[in-house]
C-alpha positions in Angstrom: -14.0 -16.5 37.3 -10.9 -16.9 34.9 -10.7 -20.8 33.3 -8.1 -22.3 32.4 -6.7 -23.3 29.1 -8.3 -26.3 29.1 -11.6 -24.8 30.2 -12.0 -21.9 27.9 -11.2 -25.1 25.0 -13.9 -27.1 26.4 -16.5 -24.0 26.7 -16.0 -23.4 23.1 -16.2 -26.7 22.3 -19.7 -27.4 23.9 -21.1 -24.3 22.6 -20.3 -24.5 19.3 -21.9 -28.2 19.6 -24.7 -26.6 21.6 -25.8 -23.9 19.0 -25.9 -26.8 16.0 -28.5 -29.1 17.8 -30.1 -26.2 18.0 -30.4 -25.5 14.6 -31.4 -28.7 13.9 -33.7 -28.6 15.6 -35.2 -25.6 17.2 -34.2 -25.7 20.1 -32.4 -27.3 22.2 -28.9 -25.2 23.3 -29.2 -23.9 26.8 -30.3 -27.9 28.0 -27.6 -29.2 25.6 -24.7 -26.9 27.3 -25.5 -26.3 31.2 -24.1 -29.6 31.9 -21.7 -29.3 30.0 -20.4 -25.7 31.2 -21.4 -26.8 35.1 -18.6 -28.9 35.1 -16.2 -25.7 34.6 -18.3 -22.9 36.0 -20.3 -21.2 38.8 -24.5 -23.4 37.5 -25.2 -19.6 38.2 -22.8 -17.9 35.0 -23.5 -20.7 33.0 -27.2 -19.5 33.3 -26.1 -16.2 32.8 -24.2 -16.3 29.7 -25.7 -19.6 28.0 -29.4 -17.8 28.8 -28.1 -14.4 26.7 -26.4 -15.7 24.3 -30.2 -17.8 22.9 -31.6 -15.1 23.5 -29.7 -13.2 21.4 -30.1 -15.8 18.8 -34.1 -16.1 19.0 -34.4 -12.1 18.1 -33.0 -12.5 14.0 -36.5 -15.5 13.8 -39.2 -12.9 16.2 -37.3 -9.8 14.1 -38.3 -10.6 10.5 -41.5 -13.2 11.2 -42.8 -11.0 14.4 -46.2 -10.1 12.4 -47.3 -14.1 12.5 -46.5 -14.8 16.0 -50.1 -15.9 17.2 -50.5 -12.9 19.8 -53.3 -14.4 21.9 -51.8 -17.3 22.2 -48.7 -16.2 23.3 -50.5 -13.9 26.2 -51.2 -16.7 27.4 -48.5 -18.1 27.6 -46.2 -15.3 29.0 -48.4 -14.5 31.5 -48.0 -17.8 33.7 -44.4 -17.6 32.2 -43.9 -14.6 33.8 -45.1 -16.0 37.6 -42.7 -19.6 37.2 -39.4 -16.4 36.8 -40.9 -14.5 39.8 -40.5 -18.2 41.7 -37.6 -19.4 39.8 -35.5 -16.1 40.9 -37.1 -16.9 44.5 -35.5 -19.9 44.3 -32.2 -18.7 43.3 -31.4 -16.6 45.8 -32.0 -19.3 48.6 -30.3 -21.9 47.3 -26.6 -22.8 47.6 -24.7 -23.8 44.1 -24.5 -27.5 45.6 -27.7 -27.8 45.9 -28.6 -26.1 42.2 -25.6 -28.5 41.4 -27.4 -31.3 42.7 -30.8 -30.3 41.9 -30.0 -29.5 37.7 -28.5 -33.3 37.7 -32.2 -35.0 39.3 -33.9 -32.4 36.3 -30.9 -33.9 33.5 -31.4 -37.6 34.7 -35.8 -36.7 34.4 -36.1 -35.1 31.3 -33.2 -37.0 29.9 -35.6 -40.3 30.6 -38.6 -37.8 29.4 -36.6 -36.9 25.7 -35.9 -40.8 25.1 -39.8 -42.5 25.4 -40.9 -40.3 22.5 -36.9 -39.4 20.4 -37.2 -36.2 20.2 -41.4 -36.2 19.4 -43.5 -34.2 21.7 -46.8 -36.3 22.3 -49.6 -34.9 20.9 -52.3 -34.0 23.7 -56.2 -33.7 23.3 -57.0 -30.1 23.7 -59.3 -30.2 25.9 -56.5 -30.2 28.5 -55.4 -26.9 26.9 -55.5 -24.2 30.2 -55.0 -26.0 32.2 -51.2 -27.1 30.3 -50.9 -23.0 29.7 -50.8 -23.4 33.2 -48.3 -26.4 33.8 -45.7 -25.5 30.7 -45.5 -21.4 31.6 -45.2 -21.9 34.8 -42.8 -24.9 34.1 -41.1 -23.6 31.1 -40.5 -19.6 33.8 -39.5 -21.8 36.7 -36.3 -24.3 35.2 -35.4 -21.3 32.7 -34.8 -19.4 36.0 -32.6 -21.7 37.5 -31.0 -23.9 35.2 -31.9 -22.2 32.2 -32.4 -25.8 30.2 -35.4 -27.5 28.7 -37.8 -24.1 28.1 -38.5 -25.1 24.8 -39.4 -28.5 24.7 -41.9 -27.5 28.1 -43.6 -25.5 25.6 -44.2 -27.6 22.7 -45.9 -29.4 25.2 -49.0 -26.9 24.9 -48.3 -25.0 22.0 -48.1 -28.9 19.5 -52.1 -28.5 21.0 -53.3 -25.6 19.1 -52.4 -26.9 15.6 -50.7 -23.8 14.3 -48.6 -24.4 11.2 -45.1 -24.3 10.9 -43.9 -21.3 10.8 -46.6 -19.3 13.3 -45.6 -22.9 15.4 -41.9 -21.1 15.3 -42.0 -17.5 15.3 -44.6 -18.0 18.1 -42.5 -20.3 20.8 -39.2 -18.3 20.1 -41.6 -14.8 20.6 -42.4 -16.4 24.5 -38.6 -18.1 24.9 -37.5 -14.8 23.9 -39.2 -12.3 26.1 -39.0 -14.5 28.8 -35.2 -15.0 27.9 -34.2 -11.2 28.9 -36.8 -10.6 31.7 -34.4 -13.5 33.4 -31.5 -11.6 32.1 -32.8 -8.6 33.2 -32.9 -10.5 36.8 -29.2 -12.1 36.3 -28.1 -8.6 36.2 -29.8 -6.7 38.9 -28.7 -10.3 41.3 -24.6 -9.1 39.4 -24.4 -11.9 37.9 -23.1 -10.4 34.1 -19.0 -9.4 35.9 -17.2 -8.8 33.9 -16.4 -12.4 33.2 -19.3 -12.9 32.1 -19.3 -10.9 29.0 -15.9 -12.6 27.7 -17.8 -15.3 27.7 -20.8 -13.7 25.7 -18.5 -12.5 23.9 -16.3 -15.4 22.9 -19.5 -17.2 22.8 -20.8 -15.0 19.5 -18.6 -16.7 16.8 -18.9 -19.6 18.0 -22.7 -19.1 17.9 -22.2 -18.3 14.3 -20.5 -21.8 13.6 -22.2 -23.5 15.6 -25.2 -23.2 13.4 -23.8 -23.2 10.4 -23.0 -26.7 11.2 -26.2 -27.6 12.5 -27.6 -26.3 9.4 -25.5 -28.9 7.1 -24.6 -32.3 9.5 -26.8 -32.7 12.6 -30.3 -31.8 10.2 -29.4 -35.0 8.1 -29.2 -37.3 11.1 -32.5 -39.6 11.6 -34.7 -38.1 14.1 -35.0 -41.0 16.3 -31.6 -41.6 16.5 -30.6 -37.5 17.0 -33.4 -37.8 20.1 -31.7 -40.8 21.2 -27.8 -39.3 21.9 -29.0 -36.2 23.3 -30.6 -37.5 25.5 -28.2 -39.8 26.2 -25.8 -37.3 26.8 -28.0 -35.4 28.9 -28.7 -38.3 31.0 -25.0 -39.2 31.8 -24.7 -36.0 32.3 -26.9 -35.7 35.4 -25.6 -38.1 36.6 -21.9 -37.0 36.8 -23.0 -34.1 38.1 -25.1 -35.3 40.7 -21.7 -38.0 41.5 -19.5 -35.2 41.6 
């Protein structure tokens, strides 16, 4: 699929902003980018492109700190995520573009309400819920990540918060789960033929935008009040979900 000049400019603006948010918050690039890109790209193309760019950015952190990964917890989450990814590919081949777009809109509205209620701070749940949380968050993250590429980081945070890990161990373990899940989804998207010429071009254009967005996130967005930042992001996602439903 080819984009007009205005569509390409919109893509570049969205990707820069999305990865600025990711740099400041630690996750959320796809969650921001997906609803915006859905207005100019098919859902399947937007998911495959943003997943590839997010996986590339995760490789740097994991490569530097892989020795700090909490491997037992990673294995648990990766197992349930694999189940969710399998379910996601089953549904993505069954649903048409219209249904995917409407489903994404509903998901974004529900997620936005959650994000604004917590204002960017995920709830800390009791450790007795750990096993059930591993199943629910792993399968949900894999399923929603495959269908929409969105919301995976915050979903996994709910589980990882019960582990009370040190900050760096927390970040690199979650990044490893997201990276391996992204790699599995990329392989699946490739088998479905989603990485055609235009998608590869969009990924190539997106790479310098990732660097620019990360630079902006480090210097601008992280200075914002976390609660106001959470409301701003949640409100943007909510409006995007409404727009996708009425489009």
